[in-house]
A tleap script that builds the chain and sets N, CA, C and O, in Angstrom:
source leaprc.protein.ff14SB
mol = sequence {
  NMET ALA THR GLY ALA LEU VAL VAL LEU THR
  THR VAL SER SER VAL GLU ASP ALA ARG THR
  LEU VAL LYS ALA LEU VAL GLN GLU ARG VAL
  ILE ALA CYS GLY THR VAL LEU PRO ALA ALA
  THR SER ILE TYR ARG TRP GLN ASN ASP LEU
  LYS GLU GLU GLY GLU ALA VAL VAL LEU LEU
  LYS THR ASP ALA SER ARG TRP ARG ASP LEU
  ALA ALA ALA VAL ARG ALA HIE HIE PRO TYR
  GLU VAL PRO GLU LEU LEU ALA LEU PRO VAL
  ALA GLN GLY LEU GLU SER TYR LEU ARG TRP
  ILE GLU GLY GLU VAL THR CPRO
}
set mol.1.N position { 47.806 64.262 1.194 }
set mol.1.CA position { 48.019 64.955 0.145 }
set mol.1.C position { 48.051 66.147 -0.132 }
set mol.1.O position { 47.082 66.627 -0.719 }
set mol.2.N position { 49.066 66.890 0.175 }
set mol.2.CA position { 49.133 68.438 -0.394 }
set mol.2.C position { 49.060 69.014 -1.409 }
set mol.2.O position { 49.921 68.654 -2.212 }
set mol.3.N position { 48.127 70.086 -1.897 }
set mol.3.CA position { 48.103 70.038 -3.157 }
set mol.3.C position { 47.555 71.387 -3.911 }
set mol.3.O position { 46.580 72.100 -3.674 }
set mol.4.N position { 48.353 71.436 -4.695 }
set mol.4.CA position { 48.361 72.843 -5.516 }
set mol.4.C position { 47.177 72.561 -6.517 }
set mol.4.O position { 47.552 72.922 -7.632 }
set mol.5.N position { 46.047 72.118 -6.553 }
set mol.5.CA position { 45.031 72.174 -7.863 }
set mol.5.C position { 44.233 73.107 -7.121 }
set mol.5.O position { 44.420 73.490 -5.967 }
set mol.6.N position { 43.409 73.398 -7.842 }
set mol.6.CA position { 42.725 74.560 -7.999 }
set mol.6.C position { 41.116 74.237 -8.898 }
set mol.6.O position { 41.039 73.695 -10.001 }
set mol.7.N position { 40.275 74.601 -8.297 }
set mol.7.CA position { 39.079 74.558 -8.862 }
set mol.7.C position { 37.955 76.150 -8.939 }
set mol.7.O position { 37.183 76.699 -8.154 }
set mol.8.N position { 38.470 76.426 -10.456 }
set mol.8.CA position { 37.877 77.943 -11.024 }
set mol.8.C position { 37.046 78.055 -11.194 }
set mol.8.O position { 36.749 77.153 -11.977 }
set mol.9.N position { 35.713 78.997 -10.884 }
set mol.9.CA position { 34.538 79.307 -11.543 }
set mol.9.C position { 34.531 80.558 -12.305 }
set mol.9.O position { 35.270 81.540 -12.230 }
set mol.10.N position { 33.450 80.279 -13.115 }
set mol.10.CA position { 33.509 81.271 -14.486 }
set mol.10.C position { 32.002 81.017 -14.406 }
set mol.10.O position { 31.440 80.213 -13.661 }
set mol.11.N position { 31.224 82.166 -15.653 }
set mol.11.CA position { 30.093 81.982 -16.001 }
set mol.11.C position { 30.683 82.805 -17.079 }
set mol.11.O position { 31.644 83.574 -17.116 }
set mol.12.N position { 29.427 82.231 -18.327 }
set mol.12.CA position { 29.113 82.738 -19.461 }
set mol.12.C position { 28.047 83.113 -20.219 }
set mol.12.O position { 27.494 82.528 -19.287 }
set mol.13.N position { 27.112 83.524 -21.024 }
set mol.13.CA position { 26.083 83.752 -21.256 }
set mol.13.C position { 25.200 82.814 -21.996 }
set mol.13.O position { 23.998 82.936 -22.231 }
set mol.14.N position { 26.264 81.558 -22.422 }
set mol.14.CA position { 25.880 80.202 -23.347 }
set mol.14.C position { 26.406 79.065 -23.050 }
set mol.14.O position { 27.336 78.947 -22.251 }
set mol.15.N position { 26.010 78.374 -23.498 }
set mol.15.CA position { 26.848 77.107 -23.333 }
set mol.15.C position { 27.695 76.915 -24.799 }
set mol.15.O position { 28.549 76.031 -24.855 }
set mol.16.N position { 27.520 77.470 -25.562 }
set mol.16.CA position { 28.256 77.703 -26.617 }
set mol.16.C position { 29.938 78.551 -26.200 }
set mol.16.O position { 31.018 77.968 -26.298 }
set mol.17.N position { 29.810 79.644 -25.856 }
set mol.17.CA position { 30.349 80.196 -25.027 }
set mol.17.C position { 31.165 79.267 -24.050 }
set mol.17.O position { 32.353 79.424 -23.771 }
set mol.18.N position { 30.527 78.501 -23.685 }
set mol.18.CA position { 31.269 77.825 -22.266 }
set mol.18.C position { 31.975 77.303 -23.160 }
set mol.18.O position { 33.164 77.622 -23.191 }
set mol.19.N position { 31.366 76.194 -24.308 }
set mol.19.CA position { 32.231 75.324 -25.006 }
set mol.19.C position { 33.985 75.674 -25.443 }
set mol.19.O position { 35.101 75.214 -25.202 }
set mol.20.N position { 33.309 76.870 -26.284 }
set mol.20.CA position { 34.506 77.767 -26.905 }
set mol.20.C position { 35.490 78.069 -25.816 }
set mol.20.O position { 36.528 77.449 -26.044 }
set mol.21.N position { 35.550 78.638 -24.942 }
set mol.21.CA position { 35.991 79.017 -23.714 }
set mol.21.C position { 36.948 77.896 -22.996 }
set mol.21.O position { 38.139 78.085 -22.748 }
set mol.22.N position { 36.329 76.878 -22.750 }
set mol.22.CA position { 36.916 75.703 -22.434 }
set mol.22.C position { 37.532 75.075 -23.302 }
set mol.22.O position { 38.600 74.685 -22.832 }
set mol.23.N position { 37.373 74.732 -24.505 }
set mol.23.CA position { 38.504 74.102 -25.613 }
set mol.23.C position { 40.296 75.144 -25.521 }
set mol.23.O position { 41.479 74.812 -25.588 }
set mol.24.N position { 39.435 76.664 -25.311 }
set mol.24.CA position { 40.724 77.394 -26.360 }
set mol.24.C position { 41.569 76.952 -24.504 }
set mol.24.O position { 42.755 76.631 -24.570 }
set mol.25.N position { 41.185 76.963 -23.650 }
set mol.25.CA position { 41.988 77.140 -22.406 }
set mol.25.C position { 42.378 76.094 -22.358 }
set mol.25.O position { 43.532 76.152 -21.933 }
set mol.26.N position { 41.870 74.347 -22.702 }
set mol.26.CA position { 42.588 73.061 -22.583 }
set mol.26.C position { 43.822 73.332 -23.937 }
set mol.26.O position { 45.023 73.162 -23.728 }
set mol.27.N position { 43.425 73.648 -24.916 }
set mol.27.CA position { 44.874 73.676 -25.832 }
set mol.27.C position { 45.870 74.576 -24.896 }
set mol.27.O position { 47.039 74.197 -24.818 }
set mol.28.N position { 45.510 75.629 -24.255 }
set mol.28.CA position { 46.365 76.652 -24.234 }
set mol.28.C position { 47.204 75.889 -22.985 }
set mol.28.O position { 48.230 76.458 -22.612 }
set mol.29.N position { 46.855 74.733 -22.373 }
set mol.29.CA position { 47.799 73.761 -21.520 }
set mol.29.C position { 47.238 74.538 -19.840 }
set mol.29.O position { 47.846 74.257 -18.807 }
set mol.30.N position { 46.399 75.207 -19.843 }
set mol.30.CA position { 46.559 76.497 -18.593 }
set mol.30.C position { 44.981 75.762 -17.844 }
set mol.30.O position { 44.605 76.538 -16.965 }
set mol.31.N position { 44.085 74.620 -17.952 }
set mol.31.CA position { 43.420 73.996 -17.513 }
set mol.31.C position { 43.554 72.238 -17.910 }
set mol.31.O position { 43.466 71.936 -19.100 }
set mol.32.N position { 43.694 71.511 -17.227 }
set mol.32.CA position { 43.582 70.154 -17.498 }
set mol.32.C position { 41.922 70.097 -18.069 }
set mol.32.O position { 41.780 69.459 -19.112 }
set mol.33.N position { 40.725 70.687 -17.494 }
set mol.33.CA position { 39.982 69.958 -18.098 }
set mol.33.C position { 38.789 71.133 -17.722 }
set mol.33.O position { 39.168 72.041 -16.981 }
set mol.34.N position { 37.112 71.167 -18.279 }
set mol.34.CA position { 36.748 72.472 -17.904 }
set mol.34.C position { 35.069 71.745 -18.114 }
set mol.34.O position { 34.705 71.223 -19.168 }
set mol.35.N position { 34.215 71.861 -16.881 }
set mol.35.CA position { 32.873 71.376 -16.765 }
set mol.35.C position { 31.715 72.721 -17.142 }
set mol.35.O position { 31.776 73.903 -16.801 }
set mol.36.N position { 30.907 72.156 -17.789 }
set mol.36.CA position { 30.182 72.921 -18.624 }
set mol.36.C position { 28.727 72.864 -17.798 }
set mol.36.O position { 28.022 72.102 -18.459 }
set mol.37.N position { 28.105 73.258 -16.841 }
set mol.37.CA position { 26.832 73.142 -16.232 }
set mol.37.C position { 26.031 74.099 -17.281 }
set mol.37.O position { 26.567 75.186 -17.494 }
set mol.38.N position { 25.130 73.894 -17.785 }
set mol.38.CA position { 24.403 75.012 -18.740 }
set mol.38.C position { 23.442 75.772 -17.934 }
set mol.38.O position { 23.387 76.990 -18.103 }
set mol.39.N position { 22.754 75.256 -17.161 }
set mol.39.CA position { 21.538 76.310 -16.573 }
set mol.39.C position { 21.618 76.765 -15.316 }
set mol.39.O position { 21.250 76.348 -14.218 }
set mol.40.N position { 22.161 77.681 -15.705 }
set mol.40.CA position { 22.108 79.044 -14.088 }
set mol.40.C position { 21.377 80.607 -14.197 }
set mol.40.O position { 21.041 81.079 -15.284 }
set mol.41.N position { 21.200 81.282 -12.965 }
set mol.41.CA position { 20.459 82.697 -13.342 }
set mol.41.C position { 21.560 83.205 -12.372 }
set mol.41.O position { 22.181 82.903 -11.352 }
set mol.42.N position { 21.411 84.222 -13.376 }
set mol.42.CA position { 22.504 85.393 -12.001 }
set mol.42.C position { 21.748 86.655 -11.991 }
set mol.42.O position { 21.259 87.274 -12.936 }
set mol.43.N position { 21.751 86.923 -10.662 }
set mol.43.CA position { 21.235 88.151 -10.263 }
set mol.43.C position { 22.355 89.062 -10.031 }
set mol.43.O position { 23.364 88.704 -9.424 }
set mol.44.N position { 22.187 90.255 -10.514 }
set mol.44.CA position { 23.400 91.343 -9.882 }
set mol.44.C position { 23.149 92.389 -10.239 }
set mol.44.O position { 22.190 92.494 -11.002 }
set mol.45.N position { 23.845 93.519 -9.873 }
set mol.45.CA position { 23.477 94.856 -10.251 }
set mol.45.C position { 25.033 95.295 -11.579 }
set mol.45.O position { 26.212 95.178 -11.244 }
set mol.46.N position { 24.616 95.732 -12.881 }
set mol.46.CA position { 25.592 96.246 -13.675 }
set mol.46.C position { 25.482 97.860 -13.713 }
set mol.46.O position { 24.394 98.430 -13.805 }
set mol.47.N position { 26.694 98.522 -13.634 }
set mol.47.CA position { 26.453 99.973 -14.017 }
set mol.47.C position { 24.551 100.770 -13.394 }
set mol.47.O position { 23.594 101.187 -14.046 }
set mol.48.N position { 24.753 100.665 -12.201 }
set mol.48.CA position { 23.268 100.758 -11.494 }
set mol.48.C position { 22.113 100.504 -12.281 }
set mol.48.O position { 21.305 101.319 -12.725 }
set mol.49.N position { 22.156 98.558 -12.462 }
set mol.49.CA position { 20.977 98.230 -13.177 }
set mol.49.C position { 21.075 97.076 -12.668 }
set mol.49.O position { 22.033 96.310 -12.770 }
set mol.50.N position { 19.822 96.869 -11.948 }
set mol.50.CA position { 19.537 95.527 -11.299 }
set mol.50.C position { 19.229 94.067 -12.945 }
set mol.50.O position { 18.351 94.063 -13.807 }
set mol.51.N position { 20.269 93.189 -12.736 }
set mol.51.CA position { 19.801 92.557 -14.432 }
set mol.51.C position { 19.681 91.302 -13.694 }
set mol.51.O position { 20.233 91.075 -12.617 }
set mol.52.N position { 18.517 90.072 -14.687 }
set mol.52.CA position { 18.962 88.616 -14.169 }
set mol.52.C position { 19.028 88.383 -15.832 }
set mol.52.O position { 18.599 88.937 -16.844 }
set mol.53.N position { 20.003 86.976 -15.397 }
set mol.53.CA position { 20.934 86.817 -17.318 }
set mol.53.C position { 20.629 85.041 -16.524 }
set mol.53.O position { 20.711 84.430 -15.459 }
set mol.54.N position { 20.229 84.882 -18.026 }
set mol.54.CA position { 20.675 83.241 -17.595 }
set mol.54.C position { 22.214 83.168 -18.367 }
set mol.54.O position { 22.593 83.880 -19.297 }
set mol.55.N position { 23.148 81.816 -17.512 }
set mol.55.CA position { 23.955 81.657 -17.672 }
set mol.55.C position { 24.638 80.036 -17.984 }
set mol.55.O position { 24.008 78.981 -17.929 }
set mol.56.N position { 25.770 80.168 -18.243 }
set mol.56.CA position { 26.416 78.631 -17.964 }
set mol.56.C position { 27.555 78.501 -17.106 }
set mol.56.O position { 28.614 78.722 -17.694 }
set mol.57.N position { 27.675 78.157 -15.682 }
set mol.57.CA position { 28.340 78.038 -14.289 }
set mol.57.C position { 29.624 77.003 -15.911 }
set mol.57.O position { 29.294 76.434 -16.952 }
set mol.58.N position { 30.843 77.231 -15.336 }
set mol.58.CA position { 31.957 76.627 -15.555 }
set mol.58.C position { 32.879 76.083 -14.793 }
set mol.58.O position { 33.787 76.831 -14.430 }
set mol.59.N position { 32.892 75.291 -14.546 }
set mol.59.CA position { 34.640 74.796 -13.719 }
set mol.59.C position { 35.177 74.577 -14.325 }
set mol.59.O position { 34.837 73.884 -15.284 }
set mol.60.N position { 36.828 75.215 -14.073 }
set mol.60.CA position { 37.877 75.379 -14.609 }
set mol.60.C position { 38.579 74.087 -13.634 }
set mol.60.O position { 37.991 74.154 -12.555 }
set mol.61.N position { 39.438 73.126 -13.598 }
set mol.61.CA position { 40.303 72.589 -13.176 }
set mol.61.C position { 41.696 72.690 -13.817 }
set mol.61.O position { 41.958 72.435 -14.992 }
set mol.62.N position { 42.988 73.314 -12.372 }
set mol.62.CA position { 44.046 73.616 -12.773 }
set mol.62.C position { 44.579 73.692 -11.640 }
set mol.62.O position { 44.033 73.742 -10.538 }
set mol.63.N position { 46.446 73.707 -12.105 }
set mol.63.CA position { 46.937 73.570 -10.951 }
set mol.63.C position { 47.414 75.543 -10.547 }
set mol.63.O position { 47.642 76.453 -11.345 }
set mol.64.N position { 47.407 75.551 -9.414 }
set mol.64.CA position { 47.739 77.085 -8.537 }
set mol.64.C position { 48.938 77.756 -9.534 }
set mol.64.O position { 48.853 78.924 -9.913 }
set mol.65.N position { 49.848 77.039 -9.837 }
set mol.65.CA position { 51.511 77.531 -10.385 }
set mol.65.C position { 50.736 77.859 -12.063 }
set mol.65.O position { 51.555 78.248 -12.895 }
set mol.66.N position { 49.472 77.743 -12.495 }
set mol.66.CA position { 49.490 78.127 -13.993 }
set mol.66.C position { 48.181 79.427 -13.770 }
set mol.66.O position { 47.358 79.603 -14.669 }
set mol.67.N position { 48.143 80.254 -12.484 }
set mol.67.CA position { 47.070 80.666 -12.434 }
set mol.67.C position { 46.870 82.196 -12.900 }
set mol.67.O position { 45.799 82.785 -13.045 }
set mol.68.N position { 48.303 82.738 -13.117 }
set mol.68.CA position { 48.335 83.937 -13.838 }
set mol.68.C position { 48.564 83.307 -15.151 }
set mol.68.O position { 49.484 83.956 -15.648 }
set mol.69.N position { 48.245 82.480 -15.882 }
set mol.69.CA position { 48.482 82.212 -17.176 }
set mol.69.C position { 46.802 82.152 -17.443 }
set mol.69.O position { 46.158 82.595 -18.393 }
set mol.70.N position { 46.384 81.484 -16.322 }
set mol.70.CA position { 44.890 81.264 -16.580 }
set mol.70.C position { 44.073 82.168 -16.678 }
set mol.70.O position { 43.138 82.450 -17.428 }
set mol.71.N position { 44.788 82.790 -15.395 }
set mol.71.CA position { 43.746 84.875 -15.365 }
set mol.71.C position { 43.741 85.617 -17.027 }
set mol.71.O position { 42.765 86.106 -17.595 }
set mol.72.N position { 45.059 85.513 -17.512 }
set mol.72.CA position { 45.318 86.078 -18.697 }
set mol.72.C position { 44.864 85.757 -19.993 }
set mol.72.O position { 44.916 86.460 -21.002 }
set mol.73.N position { 44.359 84.480 -19.840 }
set mol.73.CA position { 44.283 83.637 -20.838 }
set mol.73.C position { 42.676 83.498 -21.112 }
set mol.73.O position { 42.093 83.387 -22.190 }
set mol.74.N position { 42.131 83.540 -19.724 }
set mol.74.CA position { 40.713 83.869 -19.492 }
set mol.74.C position { 40.015 85.651 -20.133 }
set mol.74.O position { 39.037 85.945 -20.820 }
set mol.75.N position { 40.795 86.239 -19.663 }
set mol.75.CA position { 40.305 87.703 -20.028 }
set mol.75.C position { 40.734 87.669 -21.552 }
set mol.75.O position { 39.768 88.232 -22.067 }
set mol.76.N position { 41.637 87.336 -22.632 }
set mol.76.CA position { 42.084 87.076 -23.896 }
set mol.76.C position { 40.720 86.392 -24.500 }
set mol.76.O position { 40.357 86.781 -25.610 }
set mol.77.N position { 39.886 85.310 -23.767 }
set mol.77.CA position { 38.578 84.600 -24.613 }
set mol.77.C position { 37.930 84.715 -24.323 }
set mol.77.O position { 37.023 84.397 -25.093 }
set mol.78.N position { 37.484 85.247 -23.010 }
set mol.78.CA position { 36.230 85.571 -22.286 }
set mol.78.C position { 35.033 86.728 -22.949 }
set mol.78.O position { 35.570 87.834 -23.011 }
set mol.79.N position { 34.254 86.749 -23.220 }
set mol.79.CA position { 33.282 87.745 -23.967 }
set mol.79.C position { 32.733 88.792 -23.079 }
set mol.79.O position { 32.048 89.742 -23.459 }
set mol.80.N position { 33.090 88.541 -21.871 }
set mol.80.CA position { 32.426 89.590 -20.709 }
set mol.80.C position { 33.336 90.386 -20.523 }
set mol.80.O position { 34.511 90.022 -20.473 }
set mol.81.N position { 32.945 91.644 -20.384 }
set mol.81.CA position { 33.761 92.843 -20.400 }
set mol.81.C position { 34.612 92.325 -18.608 }
set mol.81.O position { 35.836 92.190 -18.613 }
set mol.82.N position { 33.958 92.130 -17.479 }
set mol.82.CA position { 34.795 91.969 -17.012 }
set mol.82.C position { 34.217 90.248 -16.167 }
set mol.82.O position { 33.337 90.014 -15.338 }
set mol.83.N position { 34.996 89.550 -16.729 }
set mol.83.CA position { 34.884 87.675 -16.256 }
set mol.83.C position { 34.868 87.417 -14.649 }
set mol.83.O position { 35.754 87.621 -13.818 }
set mol.84.N position { 33.495 86.875 -14.494 }
set mol.84.CA position { 33.517 86.233 -13.118 }
set mol.84.C position { 34.990 85.333 -13.127 }
set mol.84.O position { 35.161 84.561 -14.071 }
set mol.85.N position { 36.425 85.484 -11.681 }
set mol.85.CA position { 36.705 84.532 -12.372 }
set mol.85.C position { 36.926 84.193 -10.395 }
set mol.85.O position { 36.737 85.162 -9.660 }
set mol.86.N position { 37.250 83.034 -9.844 }
set mol.86.CA position { 37.143 82.689 -8.625 }
set mol.86.C position { 37.939 81.419 -8.531 }
set mol.86.O position { 37.570 80.503 -9.265 }
set mol.87.N position { 39.020 81.205 -7.710 }
set mol.87.CA position { 39.477 80.256 -8.125 }
set mol.87.C position { 39.483 79.208 -6.012 }
set mol.87.O position { 39.964 79.668 -4.977 }
set mol.88.N position { 39.169 78.612 -6.098 }
set mol.88.CA position { 39.038 77.728 -4.851 }
set mol.88.C position { 40.395 76.247 -4.374 }
set mol.88.O position { 40.687 75.303 -5.108 }
set mol.89.N position { 40.873 76.485 -3.190 }
set mol.89.CA position { 42.069 75.663 -3.264 }
set mol.89.C position { 41.326 74.643 -3.168 }
set mol.89.O position { 40.234 74.726 -2.605 }
set mol.90.N position { 41.755 73.555 -3.671 }
set mol.90.CA position { 41.703 71.964 -3.575 }
set mol.90.C position { 42.072 71.250 -2.299 }
set mol.90.O position { 43.187 70.730 -2.336 }
set mol.91.N position { 41.348 71.095 -1.102 }
set mol.91.CA position { 42.448 70.835 0.254 }
set mol.91.C position { 42.825 69.097 -0.038 }
set mol.91.O position { 43.899 68.534 0.176 }
set mol.92.N position { 41.556 68.510 -0.589 }
set mol.92.CA position { 41.820 66.634 -0.978 }
set mol.92.C position { 41.469 66.283 -2.127 }
set mol.92.O position { 40.876 67.094 -2.839 }
set mol.93.N position { 41.715 65.161 -2.521 }
set mol.93.CA position { 41.782 65.006 -4.066 }
set mol.93.C position { 42.291 63.467 -4.126 }
set mol.93.O position { 43.332 63.057 -3.612 }
set mol.94.N position { 41.533 62.844 -4.714 }
set mol.94.CA position { 42.012 61.517 -5.325 }
set mol.94.C position { 43.676 61.769 -6.180 }
set mol.94.O position { 43.988 62.320 -7.236 }
set mol.95.N position { 44.453 61.060 -5.109 }
set mol.95.CA position { 46.127 61.211 -5.716 }
set mol.95.C position { 46.338 61.520 -7.196 }
set mol.95.O position { 46.970 62.441 -7.715 }
set mol.96.N position { 45.418 60.181 -7.926 }
set mol.96.CA position { 46.211 59.924 -9.220 }
set mol.96.C position { 45.498 60.937 -10.321 }
set mol.96.O position { 46.101 60.969 -11.394 }
set mol.97.N position { 43.898 62.065 -10.207 }
set mol.97.CA position { 43.631 62.830 -10.396 }
set mol.97.C position { 43.951 64.308 -10.561 }
set mol.97.O position { 43.577 65.122 -11.406 }
set mol.98.N position { 45.035 64.455 -9.130 }
set mol.98.CA position { 45.143 64.986 -9.174 }
set mol.98.C position { 46.892 65.349 -9.704 }
set mol.98.O position { 47.382 66.443 -9.985 }
set mol.99.N position { 47.529 63.991 -9.699 }
set mol.99.CA position { 48.599 64.117 -10.782 }
set mol.99.C position { 48.172 64.383 -12.175 }
set mol.99.O position { 48.886 65.099 -12.877 }
set mol.100.N position { 47.014 63.849 -12.669 }
set mol.100.CA position { 46.668 64.202 -14.055 }
set mol.100.C position { 46.136 65.656 -14.364 }
set mol.100.O position { 45.887 65.910 -15.543 }
set mol.101.N position { 45.928 66.693 -13.347 }
set mol.101.CA position { 45.749 67.661 -13.194 }
set mol.101.C position { 47.143 68.330 -13.712 }
set mol.101.O position { 47.445 68.980 -14.713 }
set mol.102.N position { 47.758 67.931 -12.716 }
set mol.102.CA position { 49.220 68.415 -12.457 }
set mol.102.C position { 49.851 68.573 -14.136 }
set mol.102.O position { 50.097 69.523 -14.878 }
set mol.103.N position { 49.950 66.973 -14.241 }
set mol.103.CA position { 50.512 66.556 -16.022 }
set mol.103.C position { 49.988 67.225 -17.110 }
set mol.103.O position { 50.679 67.339 -18.122 }
set mol.104.N position { 48.655 67.774 -17.049 }
set mol.104.CA position { 47.925 68.197 -18.464 }
set mol.104.C position { 48.424 69.708 -18.403 }
set mol.104.O position { 48.635 70.241 -19.492 }
set mol.105.N position { 48.650 70.506 -17.170 }
set mol.105.CA position { 48.637 71.657 -17.622 }
set mol.105.C position { 50.314 72.161 -17.048 }
set mol.105.O position { 50.481 73.320 -16.666 }
set mol.106.N position { 50.988 71.573 -17.049 }
set mol.106.CA position { 52.206 71.542 -17.151 }
set mol.106.C position { 52.809 71.415 -18.482 }
set mol.106.O position { 52.747 70.516 -19.320 }
set mol.107.N position { 53.782 73.259 -18.445 }
set mol.107.CA position { 54.037 73.154 -19.912 }
set mol.107.C position { 55.267 72.466 -20.379 }
set mol.107.O position { 55.499 72.367 -21.584 }
savepdb mol mol.pdb
quit
């Protein structure tokens, strides 16, 4: 089955921030669901300083047709100045699950 589904990755500094973000995105119908993975460590350079921070990883499930709306909503609700937001296309998936995603994000 051809699919327009996306798994979108972002990170936030806490589980509480992740839950707040996911709830807002589900309520706005730009994602069908979000999965919060609470214990990650990110190492990166920010403004010429090496940083090491604990973060929560968030997996957002949506349809490619909602990408622009999702990106705008993340910019509006995300606590970071420059949020990570990476979309990975779904090559295959359980047909009933893919239909559910599509139905949840259809305005």
